[in-house]
C-alpha positions in Angstrom: 0.0 0.0 0.0 2.9 2.4 0.8 4.6 1.7 -2.5 1.3 2.3 -4.4 0.7 5.6 -2.6 4.3 6.7 -3.2 4.1 5.9 -6.9 0.7 7.7 -7.2 2.2 10.6 -5.2 5.1 10.9 -7.6 2.8 10.8 -10.6 0.7 13.6 -9.0 3.8 15.7 -8.4 4.6 15.3 -12.1 1.1 16.5 -12.8 1.5 19.4 -10.4 4.5 20.7 -12.3 2.7 20.6 -15.6 0.9 24.0 -15.3 4.2 25.7 -14.5 5.8 24.1 -17.5 2.8 25.2 -19.6 3.3 28.8 -18.3 6.9 28.7 -19.4 5.9 27.5 -22.9 3.4 30.4 -23.1 5.9 33.0 -21.8 8.5 31.8 -24.3 6.1 32.0 -27.2 5.0 35.5 -26.0 8.6 36.6 -26.1 9.1 35.1 -29.5 11.8 32.8 -28.1 12.2 29.1 -29.0 10.0 26.8 -26.8 11.7 23.5 -27.5 13.0 23.1 -23.9 9.7 23.9 -22.1 7.8 21.7 -24.6 10.1 18.7 -24.1 9.9 19.2 -20.3 6.1 19.4 -20.5 6.0 16.2 -22.6 8.3 14.3 -20.2 6.2 15.4 -17.2 2.9 14.3 -18.9 4.3 10.9 -19.9 6.1 10.2 -16.6 3.1 11.3 -14.6 0.8 9.0 -16.5 3.1 6.0 -16.2 3.7 6.5 -12.5 0.0 7.1 -11.7 -1.0 4.0 -13.6 1.7 1.9 -11.9 0.6 3.3 -8.5 -3.0 2.4 -9.3 -2.0 -1.2 -10.2 0.1 -1.6 -7.0 -2.8 -0.3 -4.8 -5.3 -2.7 -6.5 -2.9 -5.6 -6.0 -2.4 -4.6 -2.4 -6.2 -4.4 -2.0 -6.5 -8.0 -3.3 -4.0 -9.1 -0.7 -5.9 -7.3 2.1 -9.1 -9.0 1.0 -7.4 -12.4 0.9 -6.0 -11.9 4.3 -9.3 -10.8 5.7 -11.1 -13.8 4.2 -8.5 -16.2 5.6 -8.8 -14.7 9.0 -12.6 -14.9 8.8 -12.4 -18.5 7.6 -10.2 -19.4 10.6 -12.6 -17.6 12.9 -15.7 -19.2 11.5 -14.3 -22.7 11.7 -13.2 -22.1 15.3 -16.6 -20.8 16.4 -18.3 -22.7 19.2 -21.2 -24.9 18.1 -23.9 -22.9 20.1 -22.8 -19.7 18.3 -23.2 -21.2 14.9 -26.6 -22.6 15.8 -27.7 -19.1 16.8 -26.4 -17.5 13.6 -27.7 -17.6 10.0 -25.1 -19.4 7.8 -26.1 -17.3 4.8 -25.3 -14.1 6.7 -21.9 -15.5 7.8 -21.2 -16.4 4.2 -22.1 -12.9 3.0 -19.6 -11.4 5.4 -16.8 -13.6 3.9 -17.8 -12.9 0.3 -19.7 -9.6 0.0 -18.3 -7.6 2.8 -14.7 -8.4 2.0 -15.4 -7.5 -1.6 -16.4 -4.0 -0.4 -13.0 -3.8 1.3 -11.4 -4.6 -2.1 -13.5 -1.8 -3.7 -13.0 0.9 -1.0 -9.4 0.3 0.3 -7.4 1.7 -2.7 -9.6 4.7 -3.2 -9.8 5.5 0.5 -6.0 5.2 1.0 -5.2 7.1 -2.2 -7.6 9.9 -1.3 -6.3 10.1 2.3 -2.7 10.4 1.3 -2.2 11.4 -2.3 -5.4 13.4 -2.7 -4.8 15.4 0.5 -1.2 16.1 -0.1 -1.6 17.1 -3.8 -4.6 19.2 -2.9 -2.6 21.1 -0.4 0.3 21.4 -2.8 -2.0 22.7 -5.5 -3.5 25.3 -3.2 0.0 26.5 -2.3 1.0 26.8 -6.0 -2.3 28.7 -6.6 -1.4 31.0 -3.8 2.0 31.7 -5.4 0.2 32.7 -8.6 -2.6 34.9 -7.2 -3.9 35.3 -3.7 -7.3 36.8 -4.8 -8.2 33.8 -7.0 -7.0 31.5 -4.3 -9.5 33.1 -1.9 -12.3 32.3 -4.3 -11.1 28.7 -4.6 -10.8 28.2 -0.8 -14.3 29.3 -0.3 -15.4 26.5 -2.7 -13.3 23.9 -0.9 -14.8 24.9 2.5 -18.3 24.5 1.1 -17.5 21.1 -0.3 -16.1 20.1 3.1 -19.4 21.0 4.8 -21.3 18.9 2.3 -19.1 15.9 2.8 -19.2 16.2 6.6 -23.0 16.1 6.4 -23.4 13.4 3.8 -20.6 10.9 4.7 -22.1 9.5 7.9 -25.4 8.9 6.0 -23.5 7.0 3.3 -21.9 4.8 6.0 -25.3 4.0 7.7 -27.0 3.3 4.4 -24.2 1.0 3.3 -24.3 -0.9 6.6 -28.1 -1.4 6.1 -27.5 -2.6 2.6 -25.0 -5.2 3.6 -27.3 -6.4 6.4 -30.0 -6.8 3.8 -27.7 -8.7 1.6 -26.8 -11.0 4.5 -30.5 -11.6 5.2 -31.1 -12.4 1.5 -28.2 -14.9 1.7 -29.7 -16.5 4.7 -33.0 -16.8 3.0 -31.4 -18.4 -0.1 -29.4 -20.8 2.0 -32.6 -21.8 3.8 -34.3 -22.5 0.5 -31.4 -24.5 -1.1 -30.9 -26.4 2.2 -34.4 -27.9 1.9 -34.6 -27.9 -1.9 -36.4 -31.3 -2.3 -38.9 -30.4 0.5 -39.8 -27.2 -1.2 -40.4 -28.9 -4.5 -42.3 -31.7 -2.9 -44.5 -29.2 -1.1 -45.1 -27.1 -4.2 -43.7 -24.1 -2.3 -41.5 -22.7 -5.0 -43.6 -19.5 -5.3 -43.9 -19.1 -1.5 -40.1 -19.3 -1.1 -39.5 -17.1 -4.2 -41.8 -14.5 -2.6 -39.6 -14.5 0.6 -36.5 -14.1 -1.5 -38.1 -11.4 -3.6 -38.9 -9.4 -0.4 -35.3 -9.8 0.8 -34.0 -8.7 -2.6 -36.3 -5.7 -2.7 -35.2 -4.7 0.8 -31.6 -4.9 -0.3 -32.5 -2.8 -3.4 -34.1 -0.1 -1.3 -31.2 0.2 1.1 -28.8 0.2 -1.8 -30.7 2.9 -3.6 -30.6 5.0 -0.4 -26.8 4.6 -0.2 -26.5 5.5 -3.9 -28.7 8.5 -3.5 -26.5 10.0 -0.7 -23.4 9.2 -2.8 -25.0 11.0 -5.8 -25.9 14.0 -3.7 -22.3 14.3 -2.5 -20.8 13.8 -6.0 -23.3 16.1 -7.7 -23.0 19.0 -5.3 -19.2 18.8 -5.4 -19.2 18.8 -9.2 -21.6 21.7 -9.5 -19.7 23.8 -6.9 -16.4 23.2 -8.8 -18.0 24.3 -12.1 -19.3 27.4 -10.4 -15.8 28.0 -8.9 -14.3 27.7 -12.4 -16.8 30.3 -13.8 -16.2 32.7 -10.9 -12.4 32.3 -11.2 -12.6 32.9 -15.0 -14.6 36.0 -14.4 -12.5 37.4 -11.6 -9.3 36.4 -13.4 -10.4 38.0 -16.6 -11.1 41.3 -14.7 -7.7 41.1 -13.1 -6.0 40.5 -16.5 -7.8 43.5 -17.9 -6.7 45.7 -15.0 -3.1 44.5 -15.4 -2.9 42.9 -11.9 -1.9 39.5 -13.5 -0.8 38.3 -16.9 -2.6 36.0 -19.3 -0.1 33.2 -18.6 -0.7 33.5 -14.9 -4.5 33.1 -15.4 -4.0 30.2 -17.7 -1.6 28.5 -15.2 -4.2 29.1 -12.4 -7.0 27.7 -14.5 -4.8 24.6 -15.2 -4.3 24.2 -11.5 -8.0 24.5 -11.0 -8.6 21.9 -13.6 -6.1 19.7 -11.8 -7.7 20.5 -8.4 -11.3 19.5 -9.5 -10.6 15.8 -9.9 -8.6 15.9 -6.6 -11.6 17.3 -4.8 -13.8 14.7 -6.4 -11.2 12.0 -5.3 -11.4 13.3 -1.8 -15.2 13.3 -1.8 -15.3 9.8 -3.3 -12.6 8.7 -0.9 -14.6 9.8 2.1 -17.6 7.9 0.7 -15.5 4.8 0.1 -14.1 5.0 3.6 -17.6 5.0 5.0 -18.5 2.0 2.8 -15.3 0.2 3.9 -15.9 1.0 7.5 -19.4 -0.4 7.3 -18.0 -3.6 5.8 -15.2 -3.7 8.4 -17.7 -3.3 11.2 -19.6 -6.4 10.0 -16.4 -8.3 9.8 -15.4 -7.3 13.3 -18.7 -8.6 14.5 -17.6 -12.0 13.4 -14.3 -11.6 15.1 -16.2 -10.9 18.4 -18.1 -14.1 18.2 -17.1 -16.7 20.8 -14.6 -19.3 19.6 -13.5 -22.6 21.1 -10.6 -21.9 23.5 -8.1 -24.5 24.7 -8.3 -24.9 28.5 -5.1 -26.8 29.2 -2.3 -26.5 31.7 1.3 -27.4 32.1 3.0 -29.6 29.5 -0.3 -30.1 27.7 -0.6 -26.4 27.0 3.0 -26.3 25.7 2.4 -29.3 23.5 -0.8 -27.7 22.1 1.0 -24.5 21.4 3.7 -26.3 19.4 1.5 -28.9 17.9 -1.5 -26.7 16.9 -5.0 -27.7 15.9 -4.6 -27.2 12.1 -3.3 -30.7 11.2 -5.8 -33.2 9.8 -3.5 -36.2 10.0 -4.2 -38.8 12.7 -2.4 -39.0 16.0 -0.7 -42.2 17.0 -3.2 -44.7 18.1 -3.5 -45.3 21.8 -3.9 -49.1 22.3 -6.3 -48.6 25.3 -10.0 -48.0 24.7 -11.4 -44.9 26.3 -13.3 -44.8 29.6 -16.3 -42.5 29.9 -18.2 -41.3 33.0 -20.8 -38.6 33.7 -21.0 -37.3 37.3 -24.2 -35.4 38.3 -24.4 -33.6 34.9 -26.9 -30.8 34.5 -27.3 -29.1 31.1 -29.6 -26.8 29.2 -29.0 -25.6 25.7 -29.5 -21.9 26.6 -30.4 -20.0 29.7 -34.1 -20.0 30.2 -34.7 -23.2 28.3 -35.7 -26.4 30.1 -32.9 -28.6 31.3 -32.1 -31.5 29.0 -30.0 -33.3 31.7 -30.8 -33.6 35.4 -28.1 -35.2 37.5 -27.1 -37.6 34.8 -24.6 -40.1 36.1 -23.2 -43.3 34.5 -19.9 -45.1 34.0 -18.7 -46.8 30.8 -15.5 -48.9 31.2 -13.0 -49.1 28.5 -14.0 -51.4 25.6 -17.3 -53.0 24.8 -20.6 -51.8 23.3 -22.9 -49.5 25.4 -26.3 -48.5 24.0 -28.4 -45.5 25.0 -32.2 -46.0 24.7 -35.3 -44.0 25.7 -38.1 -42.0 24.3 -37.2 -39.1 21.9 -36.1 -35.9 23.6 -34.6 -37.6 26.7 -31.1 -36.3 26.1 -29.4 -39.2 24.4 -27.7 -37.2 21.6 -26.8 -34.5 24.1 -24.6 -37.1 25.8 -22.5 -37.3 22.7 -22.4 -33.5 22.3 -21.1 -33.1 25.8 -18.4 -35.8 25.3 -17.3 -34.0 22.1 -17.3 -30.7 24.0 -19.7 -29.1 21.5 -21.3 -27.8 24.7 -20.1 -27.7 28.3 -22.3 -28.9 31.2 -23.9 -26.3 33.4 -22.9 -28.4 36.4 -21.2 -31.7 37.1 -18.4 -33.4 35.2 -18.0 -35.3 31.9 -14.9 -37.5 32.3 -12.8 -39.2 29.6 -10.2 -41.6 31.1 -10.9 -40.1 34.5 -10.1 -36.5 33.4 -12.7 -33.8 32.9 -13.0 -33.2 29.2 -12.6 -29.4 29.8 -9.0 -30.2 30.8 -8.2 -32.0 27.6 -6.7 -30.1 24.6 -9.6 -30.0 22.1 -7.5 -31.5 19.3 -6.3 -34.4 21.5 -9.8 -35.0 22.8 -11.5 -35.1 19.4 -8.6 -37.1 17.9 -9.5 -39.9 20.3 -13.2 -39.9 19.2 -15.0 -41.0 16.1 -18.4 -39.5 15.8 -21.2 -40.4 13.4 -24.0 -37.9 13.6 -27.7 -38.6 13.4 -28.1 -37.0 9.9 -24.7 -38.4 8.7 -23.6 -35.4 6.7 -21.6 -35.9 3.6 -19.7 -33.0 2.1 -19.6 -31.9 -1.5 -16.6 -33.4 -3.3 -15.3 -36.8 -4.0 -15.8 -40.0 -2.0 -12.1 -40.1 -1.2 -12.2 -36.5 0.2 -15.1 -37.4 2.4 -13.5 -40.6 3.7 -10.2 -38.8 4.5 -11.7 -35.9 6.3 -9.6 -35.7 9.4 -7.4 -38.6 8.1 -5.4 -37.2 5.2 -2.6 -39.6 5.8 -4.8 -42.7 5.3 -3.3 -45.2 2.9 -5.1 -46.8 0.0 -5.2 -50.1 1.8 -6.7 -48.5 4.9 -9.4 -46.9 2.7 -10.2 -50.2 1.1 -10.3 -52.0 4.5 -12.7 -49.4 5.9 -14.9 -49.7 2.9 -15.0 -53.5 3.3 -15.9 -53.1 7.0 -19.0 -51.1 6.1 -19.8 -53.1 2.9 -19.2 -50.2 0.6 -16.4 -51.8 -1.4 -18.9 -53.2 -4.0 -20.6 -49.8 -4.4 -17.3 -48.0 -5.0 -16.2 -50.6 -7.5 -19.3 -49.8 -9.6 -18.8 -46.0 -9.5 -17.4 -44.5 -12.7 -14.3 -43.1 -11.1 -14.1 -45.2 -7.9 -13.1 -43.3 -4.9 -12.6 -40.2 -7.0 -16.3 -40.0 -8.0 -18.0 -36.8 -7.0 -20.8 -37.5 -4.5 -22.7 -34.2 -5.2 -23.9 -31.5 -2.9 -24.3 -33.0 0.6 -23.9 -36.5 -0.9 -27.0 -36.2 -3.1 -25.7 -38.9 -5.4 -25.6 -41.4 -2.7 -28.5 -43.2 -1.0 -29.3 -42.5 2.7 -27.8 -45.9 3.7 -24.7 -45.2 1.6 -24.2 -41.9 3.3 -24.5 -43.5 6.7 -21.8 -46.1 5.8 -19.5 -43.4 4.4 -19.8 -41.6 7.7 -19.0 -44.7 9.7 -16.0 -45.5 7.5 -14.8 -42.0 7.9 -15.0 -42.3 11.7 -13.2 -45.6 11.7 -10.3 -44.3 9.5 -9.5 -41.8 12.3 -8.4 -44.8 14.5 -10.6 -43.6 17.4 -10.4 -45.0 21.0 -14.1 -44.1 21.4 -16.7 -44.4 18.7 -20.0 -42.5 19.0 -22.8 -43.7 16.8 -26.0 -41.7 16.8 -28.7 -43.9 15.1 -26.0 -44.7 12.5 -27.9 -47.7 11.0 -31.4 -46.2 10.8 -31.4 -46.1 7.0 -29.8 -49.4 6.3 -31.6 -52.4 4.9 -31.8 -55.6 7.1 -28.8 -57.4 5.4 -26.5 -54.4 5.5 -27.6 -53.6 9.1 -26.9 -57.1 10.3 -23.4 -57.1 8.6 -22.6 -53.7 10.1 -23.9 -54.8 13.5 -21.4 -57.7 13.4 -18.6 -55.2 12.4 -19.5 -52.9 15.3 -19.5 -55.8 17.7 -16.1 -56.8 16.5 -14.8 -53.2 16.8 -16.2 -53.0 20.3 -13.7 -55.7 21.3 -10.8 -53.2 20.6 -12.3 -49.8 21.4 -15.2 -48.3 23.3 -18.4 -48.0 21.3 -21.4 -45.9 22.4 -24.6 -46.0 20.3 -27.9 -44.2 20.4 -30.4 -46.7 19.1 -34.1 -47.0 18.4 -33.9 -50.5 17.1 -34.1 -53.6 19.3 -31.7 -55.5 17.1 -29.0 -52.9 17.8 -29.1 -53.2 21.6 -29.8 -56.8 22.4 -26.1 -57.7 22.0 -24.8 -54.6 23.9 -22.6 -55.2 26.9 -24.7 -52.6 28.8 -27.7 -50.5 28.1 -28.4 -47.0 29.6 -32.1 -46.2 29.8 -32.8 -42.5 29.8 -36.1 -40.8 30.6 -36.9 -37.1 31.0 -33.3 -36.1 31.1 -32.0 -38.5 33.7 -30.6 -42.1 33.8 -33.4 -44.4 34.8 -31.6 -47.8 34.7 -28.4 -49.5 33.5 -28.0 -53.2 32.7 -28.0 -55.8 30.0 -30.9 -56.6 27.7 -32.0 -59.5 29.8 -31.6 -57.7 33.1 -33.6 -54.7 32.0 -36.4 -56.8 30.5 -36.9 -58.2 34.0 -36.2 -55.1 36.1 -37.3 -52.0 34.2 -40.9 -51.3 33.1 -40.0 -48.6 30.6 -37.3 -50.7 28.9 -39.7 -53.6 28.7 -42.3 -51.4 27.1 -39.8 -50.0 24.6 -38.6 -53.5 23.8 -42.2 -54.7 23.3 -42.7 -52.0 20.8 -39.4 -52.7 19.1 -37.7 -49.7 20.8 -40.1 -47.0 19.3 -41.1 -49.0 16.3 -37.6 -49.7 15.0 -36.8 -52.8 13.1 
């Protein structure tokens, strides 16, 4: 940015010298003397000034692209580090607009604002000084015009900033509405709700248009008043200057030089006015970016050697840590939790212990806090009271990277990302070998499917895995979790969309895996839990009973009822 400003400043200095060179040409011609020297000097000044100004403009624009790239990278790092509750309270479309649209405004405004602040201001002052050397009376007329333009800018600029902020907020809301529609695309089509959603998007677009027009109107007022006042100034200077030439106070060459300076000053004044407007636009965009930077991110709460290791190891690597041969132990101690203050508690004094290894199933009616158990183990949320322990240590004392590296998690909706099958499988396991990939696919019975795909593992799976069936997406998610070599595997209804044959095969695989690592499953199917080493029955946010299938059939009425109805009508 400094280099661009200096180049632009040098180009402007060349331009500042041009009226004086032109005056010398006219004086030489008036005296009948050869004007070769002044003409050559003027030509060099014009060419050099144009080249330097163009080069400065390019360097400023290139710097602006670097600023935007840096801002986007910082925002991306911030967004991916946000805490889960923060993301769930925020519209994704609005966050996306801050990374794309708001940073683009920085690209647009940064060069002009910086150039106006430095080059425009200095050259304007220098031009005024040169005008004063030529004629103080004409300078007085010019300063009056500059003062008036300053008043206009001071009044209009804050309004441009506010209008731009409202415009960007409207664009963010439109992005959120569009993300909402595309996120439920099939549902909208199946419901015949295209026009209904289009109406909502039209309203968002219209609101963005209105706020954009308001910002444009204030920019037009500023630019138009400045241009009109400069034209009036030119006419006044021409009239007053002509009178002073007639009276003999100044010569014709002095008036011509002053008018040339006035011509040079007019675009500088326009640059300053536009620069102030662009600064307001950039400030509005920067304010929205800073709002993201104030959102709460996940922080590492570690001490001693762990903190030092985390500082040097970082969280950015996606390669797997060395596998710990021991399966993880999990315990909840009097855990209380609500998703937000004021909402009902999801967990009330939840306590249970899961020893290392084996299969533990969580069952119970919907809404009893089974999935929340997994969210607390992963530290997507922290308990309001009590402790969640992994290997006897509170999860809040674990480095997040180390904690999550020990866990494989398959969510209820088993998300698959846009991209290739290979990219989805190696998410968080970029160092997985081809043999490991094939082994994981065989475990979840996806090897036959991948062999039929046109490009095998490099086949694109579509947006959110749209080119895969629901059961295939579930098996991809399970294979992805297994590739991370977890010590603790969390499966949240991970077989709900599988047919009977694939479910039975995958159940055998999970049972085999449970001999080496700890496996926790949330299940609504009786077939999933009958072979579990222990079953935790949850009701109304607390643990009602713990035992094997046979023990609970005999001792717990709720479990007996659930089992009788195939655990909430599962198969």
